[in-house]
N, CA, C and O atoms as a GROMACS GRO file, in nm:
protein
  400
    1LYS      N    1   7.931   8.201  10.604
    1LYS     CA    2   8.024   8.164  10.492
    1LYS      C    3   8.135   8.085  10.545
    1LYS      O    4   8.191   8.106  10.653
    2PHE      N    5   8.165   7.987  10.458
    2PHE     CA    6   8.264   7.888  10.509
    2PHE      C    7   8.359   7.858  10.390
    2PHE      O    8   8.314   7.805  10.288
    3PHE      N    9   8.490   7.890  10.400
    3PHE     CA   10   8.584   7.855  10.295
    3PHE      C   11   8.674   7.732  10.328
    3PHE      O   12   8.717   7.704  10.440
    4VAL      N   13   8.696   7.659  10.206
    4VAL     CA   14   8.780   7.530  10.237
    4VAL      C   15   8.889   7.534  10.121
    4VAL      O   16   8.865   7.558  10.003
    5LEU      N   17   9.005   7.507  10.173
    5LEU     CA   18   9.117   7.512  10.063
    5LEU      C   19   9.173   7.355  10.087
    5LEU      O   20   9.223   7.311  10.190
    6TRP      N   21   9.152   7.290   9.973
    6TRP     CA   22   9.167   7.132   9.967
    6TRP      C   23   9.259   7.122   9.843
    6TRP      O   24   9.211   7.146   9.732
    7GLN      N   25   9.393   7.088   9.859
    7GLN     CA   26   9.492   7.072   9.754
    7GLN      C   27   9.492   7.197   9.676
    7GLN      O   28   9.537   7.298   9.731
    8ASN      N   29   9.444   7.205   9.550
    8ASN     CA   30   9.452   7.339   9.480
    8ASN      C   31   9.323   7.387   9.457
    8ASN      O   32   9.305   7.443   9.350
    9VAL      N   33   9.230   7.377   9.533
    9VAL     CA   34   9.077   7.419   9.496
    9VAL      C   35   9.040   7.488   9.631
    9VAL      O   36   9.043   7.430   9.739
   10LEU      N   37   9.006   7.619   9.612
   10LEU     CA   38   8.949   7.713   9.719
   10LEU      C   39   8.803   7.693   9.690
   10LEU      O   40   8.762   7.725   9.579
   11SER      N   41   8.717   7.642   9.782
   11SER     CA   42   8.566   7.641   9.767
   11SER      C   43   8.497   7.715   9.872
   11SER      O   44   8.554   7.733   9.979
   12PHE      N   45   8.378   7.761   9.850
   12PHE     CA   46   8.297   7.843   9.936
   12PHE      C   47   8.159   7.764   9.961
   12PHE      O   48   8.100   7.709   9.868
   13HIS      N   49   8.115   7.761  10.081
   13HIS     CA   50   8.014   7.686  10.127
   13HIS      C   51   7.914   7.761  10.215
   13HIS      O   52   7.957   7.854  10.282
   14ALA      N   53   7.786   7.730  10.221
   14ALA     CA   54   7.701   7.797  10.320
   14ALA      C   55   7.751   7.811  10.448
   14ALA      O   56   7.755   7.924  10.497
   15ASP      N   57   7.797   7.699  10.523
   15ASP     CA   58   7.858   7.693  10.649
   15ASP      C   59   7.918   7.564  10.661
   15ASP      O   60   7.925   7.483  10.569
   16HIS      N   61   7.969   7.544  10.797
   16HIS     CA   62   8.075   7.422  10.809
   16HIS      C   63   7.981   7.292  10.809
   16HIS      O   64   8.034   7.181  10.809
   17GLU      N   65   7.865   7.302  10.810
   17GLU     CA   66   7.783   7.185  10.810
   17GLU      C   67   7.730   7.147  10.666
   17GLU      O   68   7.662   7.047  10.643
   18HIS      N   69   7.766   7.229  10.583
   18HIS     CA   70   7.719   7.192  10.436
   18HIS      C   71   7.843   7.183  10.336
   18HIS      O   72   7.832   7.236  10.226
   19THR      N   73   7.945   7.126  10.367
   19THR     CA   74   8.044   7.130  10.272
   19THR      C   75   8.042   7.042  10.170
   19THR      O   76   8.130   7.042  10.083
   20THR      N   77   7.950   6.965  10.173
   20THR     CA   78   7.919   6.871  10.036
   20THR      C   79   7.861   6.946   9.931
   20THR      O   80   7.865   6.903   9.815
   21MET      N   81   7.801   7.068   9.963
   21MET     CA   82   7.746   7.144   9.859
   21MET      C   83   7.829   7.269   9.835
   21MET      O   84   7.828   7.363   9.914
   22THR      N   85   7.897   7.268   9.729
   22THR     CA   86   7.975   7.392   9.691
   22THR      C   87   7.888   7.499   9.617
   22THR      O   88   7.810   7.476   9.524
   23GLN      N   89   7.917   7.630   9.680
   23GLN     CA   90   7.853   7.749   9.622
   23GLN      C   91   7.925   7.805   9.508
   23GLN      O   92   7.872   7.861   9.413
   24TRP      N   93   8.053   7.784   9.526
   24TRP     CA   94   8.160   7.857   9.436
   24TRP      C   95   8.277   7.784   9.461
   24TRP      O   96   8.293   7.736   9.573
   25ALA      N   97   8.381   7.764   9.355
   25ALA     CA   98   8.498   7.705   9.364
   25ALA      C   99   8.587   7.779   9.274
   25ALA      O  100   8.542   7.836   9.174
   26LEU      N  101   8.710   7.779   9.304
   26LEU     CA  102   8.842   7.843   9.216
   26LEU      C  103   8.953   7.745   9.228
   26LEU      O  104   9.003   7.719   9.338
   27GLU      N  105   8.994   7.689   9.117
   27GLU     CA  106   9.108   7.593   9.093
   27GLU      C  107   9.240   7.694   9.088
   27GLU      O  108   9.257   7.779   9.001
   28LEU      N  109   9.317   7.672   9.183
   28LEU     CA  110   9.458   7.737   9.191
   28LEU      C  111   9.531   7.703   9.086
   28LEU      O  112   9.523   7.587   9.045
   29SER      N  113   9.609   7.789   9.027
   29SER     CA  114   9.706   7.753   8.921
   29SER      C  115   9.814   7.841   8.926
   29SER      O  116   9.828   7.917   9.022
   30ILE      N  117   9.913   7.838   8.808
   30ILE     CA  118   9.996   7.933   8.805
   30ILE      C  119   9.965   8.075   8.769
   30ILE      O  120  10.045   8.166   8.789
   31ASP      N  121   9.855   8.091   8.720
   31ASP     CA  122   9.794   8.214   8.683
   31ASP      C  123   9.709   8.276   8.807
   31ASP      O  124   9.653   8.386   8.798
   32THR      N  125   9.707   8.204   8.908
   32THR     CA  126   9.630   8.267   9.039
   32THR      C  127   9.708   8.373   9.080
   32THR      O  128   9.831   8.371   9.074
   33LYS      N  129   9.636   8.476   9.126
   33LYS     CA  130   9.709   8.592   9.208
   33LYS      C  131   9.659   8.585   9.333
   33LYS      O  132   9.544   8.550   9.359
   34ILE      N  133   9.749   8.620   9.420
   34ILE     CA  134   9.704   8.636   9.575
   34ILE      C  135   9.764   8.781   9.620
   34ILE      O  136   9.882   8.817   9.621
   35GLU      N  137   9.647   8.852   9.657
   35GLU     CA  138   9.669   8.989   9.695
   35GLU      C  139   9.629   8.986   9.845
   35GLU      O  140   9.532   8.921   9.884
   36TYR      N  141   9.704   9.056   9.925
   36TYR     CA  142   9.659   9.077  10.073
   36TYR      C  143   9.678   9.219  10.140
   36TYR      O  144   9.749   9.309  10.095
   37ASN      N  145   9.613   9.223  10.238
   37ASN     CA  146   9.620   9.361  10.315
   37ASN      C  147   9.619   9.312  10.448
   37ASN      O  148   9.512   9.278  10.500
   38ASP      N  149   9.749   9.303  10.519
   38ASP     CA  150   9.768   9.263  10.650
   38ASP      C  151   9.691   9.350  10.754
   38ASP      O  152   9.638   9.293  10.850
   39SER      N  153   9.685   9.461  10.742
   39SER     CA  154   9.625   9.566  10.838
   39SER      C  155   9.465   9.556  10.823
   39SER      O  156   9.395   9.601  10.914
   40LYS      N  157   9.415   9.508  10.725
   40LYS     CA  158   9.281   9.475  10.715
   40LYS      C  159   9.231   9.319  10.721
   40LYS      O  160   9.114   9.281  10.709
   41THR      N  161   9.332   9.246  10.741
   41THR     CA  162   9.313   9.101  10.722
   41THR      C  163   9.230   9.064  10.623
   41THR      O  164   9.134   8.992  10.650
   42LEU      N  165   9.254   9.107  10.498
   42LEU     CA  166   9.188   9.087  10.371
   42LEU      C  167   9.280   9.016  10.277
   42LEU      O  168   9.396   9.052  10.260
   43LEU      N  169   9.220   8.903  10.211
   43LEU     CA  170   9.283   8.834  10.102
   43LEU      C  171   9.197   8.844   9.979
   43LEU      O  172   9.074   8.847   9.984
   44SER      N  173   9.267   8.848   9.869
   44SER     CA  174   9.204   8.862   9.743
   44SER      C  175   9.262   8.740   9.651
   44SER      O  176   9.384   8.729   9.642
   45VAL      N  177   9.183   8.655   9.586
   45VAL     CA  178   9.237   8.550   9.517
   45VAL      C  179   9.158   8.566   9.368
   45VAL      O  180   9.036   8.578   9.355
   46SER      N  181   9.250   8.565   9.265
   46SER     CA  182   9.201   8.592   9.143
   46SER      C  183   9.268   8.476   9.037
   46SER      O  184   9.381   8.432   9.061
   47ASP      N  185   9.199   8.435   8.932
   47ASP     CA  186   9.263   8.366   8.830
   47ASP      C  187   9.262   8.423   8.703
   47ASP      O  188   9.301   8.366   8.600
   48GLY      N  189   9.208   8.555   8.712
   48GLY     CA  190   9.198   8.651   8.570
   48GLY      C  191   9.066   8.633   8.534
   48GLY      O  192   9.028   8.731   8.469
   49LEU      N  193   8.981   8.550   8.548
   49LEU     CA  194   8.840   8.538   8.513
   49LEU      C  195   8.742   8.552   8.635
   49LEU      O  196   8.635   8.612   8.628
   50GLU      N  197   8.790   8.489   8.749
   50GLU     CA  198   8.695   8.506   8.858
   50GLU      C  199   8.783   8.543   8.987
   50GLU      O  200   8.902   8.513   8.994
   51SER      N  201   8.722   8.605   9.078
   51SER     CA  202   8.808   8.661   9.183
   51SER      C  203   8.708   8.645   9.313
   51SER      O  204   8.586   8.639   9.299
   52VAL      N  205   8.770   8.638   9.436
   52VAL     CA  206   8.706   8.641   9.566
   52VAL      C  207   8.784   8.723   9.658
   52VAL      O  208   8.907   8.723   9.660
   53ILE      N  209   8.704   8.797   9.741
   53ILE     CA  210   8.773   8.856   9.843
   53ILE      C  211   8.730   8.806   9.976
   53ILE      O  212   8.610   8.800  10.003
   54ILE      N  213   8.830   8.767  10.068
   54ILE     CA  214   8.796   8.719  10.196
   54ILE      C  215   8.844   8.811  10.302
   54ILE      O  216   8.963   8.838  10.320
   55GLN      N  217   8.740   8.862  10.377
   55GLN     CA  218   8.775   8.963  10.478
   55GLN      C  219   8.745   8.889  10.608
   55GLN      O  220   8.632   8.845  10.630
   56PHE      N  221   8.856   8.871  10.706
   56PHE     CA  222   8.850   8.800  10.819
   56PHE      C  223   8.790   8.907  10.927
   56PHE      O  224   8.827   9.024  10.937
   57GLU      N  225   8.702   8.853  10.994
   57GLU     CA  226   8.630   8.940  11.115
   57GLU      C  227   8.733   8.937  11.240
   57GLU      O  228   8.821   8.851  11.243
   58LYS      N  229   8.721   9.020  11.327
   58LYS     CA  230   8.790   9.040  11.445
   58LYS      C  231   8.794   8.889  11.524
   58LYS      O  232   8.900   8.843  11.567
   59ARG      N  233   8.691   8.833  11.532
   59ARG     CA  234   8.673   8.724  11.598
   59ARG      C  235   8.755   8.595  11.553
   59ARG      O  236   8.782   8.504  11.631
   60ASN      N  237   8.791   8.599  11.420
   60ASN     CA  238   8.870   8.499  11.369
   60ASN      C  239   8.981   8.546  11.294
   60ASN      O  240   9.019   8.473  11.202
   61ALA      N  241   9.046   8.664  11.317
   61ALA     CA  242   9.168   8.728  11.260
   61ALA      C  243   9.293   8.652  11.276
   61ALA      O  244   9.389   8.672  11.203
   62GLU      N  245   9.292   8.559  11.379
   62GLU     CA  246   9.409   8.486  11.402
   62GLU      C  247   9.413   8.383  11.288
   62GLU      O  248   9.524   8.333  11.269
   63GLU      N  249   9.328   8.348  11.220
   63GLU     CA  250   9.324   8.249  11.120
   63GLU      C  251   9.382   8.312  10.976
   63GLU      O  252   9.414   8.242  10.880
   64TYR      N  253   9.389   8.458  10.980
   64TYR     CA  254   9.431   8.524  10.848
   64TYR      C  255   9.570   8.479  10.820
   64TYR      O  256   9.593   8.440  10.705
   65PRO      N  257   9.665   8.479  10.907
   65PRO     CA  258   9.811   8.446  10.853
   65PRO      C  259   9.825   8.288  10.797
   65PRO      O  260   9.902   8.247  10.711
   66VAL      N  261   9.730   8.218  10.871
   66VAL     CA  262   9.730   8.082  10.809
   66VAL      C  263   9.679   8.045  10.675
   66VAL      O  264   9.728   7.965  10.595
   67TRP      N  265   9.563   8.122  10.662
   67TRP     CA  266   9.516   8.117  10.517
   67TRP      C  267   9.596   8.177  10.424
   67TRP      O  268   9.614   8.120  10.317
   68LYS      N  269   9.659   8.307  10.453
   68LYS     CA  270   9.753   8.371  10.380
   68LYS      C  271   9.869   8.277  10.337
   68LYS      O  272   9.897   8.261  10.219
   69ASP      N  273   9.929   8.222  10.431
   69ASP     CA  274  10.039   8.127  10.412
   69ASP      C  275  10.001   8.017  10.312
   69ASP      O  276  10.065   7.994  10.210
   70ALA      N  277   9.895   7.954  10.350
   70ALA     CA  278   9.849   7.835  10.276
   70ALA      C  279   9.826   7.874  10.118
   70ALA      O  280   9.874   7.809  10.025
   71LEU      N  281   9.756   7.977  10.105
   71LEU     CA  282   9.727   8.015   9.967
   71LEU      C  283   9.855   8.047   9.885
   71LEU      O  284   9.875   7.998   9.774
   72LEU      N  285   9.946   8.140   9.952
   72LEU     CA  286  10.072   8.166   9.884
   72LEU      C  287  10.147   8.039   9.858
   72LEU      O  288  10.197   8.024   9.747
   73GLN      N  289  10.161   7.943   9.954
   73GLN     CA  290  10.235   7.824   9.934
   73GLN      C  291  10.175   7.737   9.822
   73GLN      O  292  10.251   7.672   9.750
   74SER      N  293  10.037   7.732   9.803
   74SER     CA  294   9.984   7.652   9.705
   74SER      C  295  10.010   7.708   9.562
   74SER      O  296  10.023   7.634   9.465
   75VAL      N  297  10.016   7.845   9.556
   75VAL     CA  298  10.054   7.903   9.427
   75VAL      C  299  10.218   7.906   9.410
   75VAL      O  300  10.267   7.892   9.297
   76ASP      N  301  10.288   7.921   9.508
   76ASP     CA  302  10.419   7.884   9.486
   76ASP      C  303  10.458   7.750   9.445
   76ASP      O  304  10.563   7.742   9.382
   77LYS      N  305  10.387   7.636   9.469
   77LYS     CA  306  10.416   7.527   9.429
   77LYS      C  307  10.413   7.494   9.262
   77LYS      O  308  10.486   7.414   9.204
   78PHE      N  309  10.318   7.571   9.208
   78PHE     CA  310  10.303   7.578   9.060
   78PHE      C  311  10.417   7.657   8.996
   78PHE      O  312  10.449   7.626   8.881
   79ASN      N  313  10.480   7.757   9.060
   79ASN     CA  314  10.589   7.826   9.011
   79ASN      C  315  10.722   7.736   9.032
   79ASN      O  316  10.813   7.745   8.950
   80LEU      N  317  10.732   7.653   9.140
   80LEU     CA  318  10.836   7.580   9.152
   80LEU      C  319  10.843   7.476   9.044
   80LEU      O  320  10.951   7.461   8.987
   81VAL      N  321  10.737   7.401   9.010
   81VAL     CA  322  10.728   7.306   8.913
   81VAL      C  323  10.766   7.369   8.785
   81VAL      O  324  10.844   7.309   8.712
   82LYS      N  325  10.713   7.496   8.745
   82LYS     CA  326  10.748   7.549   8.618
   82LYS      C  327  10.903   7.581   8.621
   82LYS      O  328  10.964   7.545   8.521
   83GLU      N  329  10.969   7.637   8.715
   83GLU     CA  330  11.095   7.653   8.713
   83GLU      C  331  11.171   7.524   8.686
   83GLU      O  332  11.262   7.516   8.605
   84GLU      N  333  11.125   7.418   8.765
   84GLU     CA  334  11.202   7.278   8.741
   84GLU      C  335  11.182   7.233   8.590
   84GLU      O  336  11.274   7.178   8.529
   85GLU      N  337  11.074   7.256   8.537
   85GLU     CA  338  11.053   7.206   8.398
   85GLU      C  339  11.141   7.286   8.299
   85GLU      O  340  11.202   7.234   8.206
   86MET      N  341  11.140   7.422   8.329
   86MET     CA  342  11.218   7.521   8.234
   86MET      C  343  11.376   7.473   8.268
   86MET      O  344  11.450   7.469   8.170
   87ALA      N  345  11.420   7.446   8.368
   87ALA     CA  346  11.568   7.404   8.396
   87ALA      C  347  11.582   7.271   8.315
   87ALA      O  348  11.679   7.256   8.240
   88ALA      N  349  11.492   7.180   8.327
   88ALA     CA  350  11.517   7.061   8.255
   88ALA      C  351  11.517   7.081   8.116
   88ALA      O  352  11.607   7.024   8.053
   89VAL      N  353  11.422   7.163   8.044
   89VAL     CA  354  11.446   7.189   7.890
   89VAL      C  355  11.567   7.272   7.864
   89VAL      O  356  11.630   7.254   7.760
   90GLU      N  357  11.604   7.364   7.950
   90GLU     CA  358  11.729   7.428   7.927
   90GLU      C  359  11.850   7.326   7.915
   90GLU      O  360  11.932   7.333   7.823
   91LYS      N  361  11.856   7.237   8.008
   91LYS     CA  362  11.951   7.128   8.010
   91LYS      C  363  11.961   7.039   7.889
   91LYS      O  364  12.067   7.007   7.833
   92VAL      N  365  11.840   7.002   7.854
   92VAL     CA  366  11.828   6.925   7.721
   92VAL      C  367  11.885   6.996   7.609
   92VAL      O  368  11.968   6.943   7.536
   93LEU      N  369  11.840   7.126   7.593
   93LEU     CA  370  11.877   7.219   7.487
   93LEU      C  371  12.036   7.238   7.477
   93LEU      O  372  12.101   7.233   7.372
   94GLU      N  373  12.087   7.262   7.603
   94GLU     CA  374  12.234   7.270   7.609
   94GLU      C  375  12.312   7.146   7.569
   94GLU      O  376  12.415   7.153   7.502
   95GLU      N  377  12.256   7.024   7.616
   95GLU     CA  378  12.312   6.896   7.588
   95GLU      C  379  12.300   6.894   7.441
   95GLU      O  380  12.409   6.870   7.389
   96ALA      N  381  12.204   6.911   7.356
   96ALA     CA  382  12.187   6.895   7.231
   96ALA      C  383  12.274   6.981   7.153
   96ALA      O  384  12.332   6.936   7.054
   97THR      N  385  12.290   7.117   7.195
   97THR     CA  386  12.388   7.196   7.126
   97THR      C  387  12.518   7.158   7.141
   97THR      O  388  12.588   7.173   7.041
   98MET      N  389  12.576   7.106   7.252
   98MET     CA  390  12.695   7.053   7.289
   98MET      C  391  12.736   6.943   7.200
   98MET      O  392  12.850   6.935   7.155
   99ASN      N  393  12.631   6.849   7.171
   99ASN     CA  394  12.636   6.721   7.101
   99ASN      C  395  12.630   6.738   6.957
   99ASN      O  396  12.676   6.650   6.884
  100GLY      N  397  12.575   6.845   6.910
  100GLY     CA  398  12.559   6.875   6.774
  100GLY      C  399  12.445   6.809   6.714
  100GLY      O  400  12.419   6.826   6.595
   0.00000   0.00000   0.00000
């Protein structure tokens, strides 16, 4: 099993030699939920319709925090963009109210 996180897509492949053939993919968005269990080195990624659980084995447990941070940061980017958009809308509405 081989996972790849590229920009905002998490994909699953048979192994590292067959990454051109995607077996499964999930596009990360503002609706994506990332859950984790540090003691079990387990990540759960869900978009409400599909989900995947990634369990890290002892031999690659050192990769767990890297994956966890990368997934959380990917979803945080969407939240930041949404906050910036909402702030811009609020500013326009405030200016329109003040200008009548």
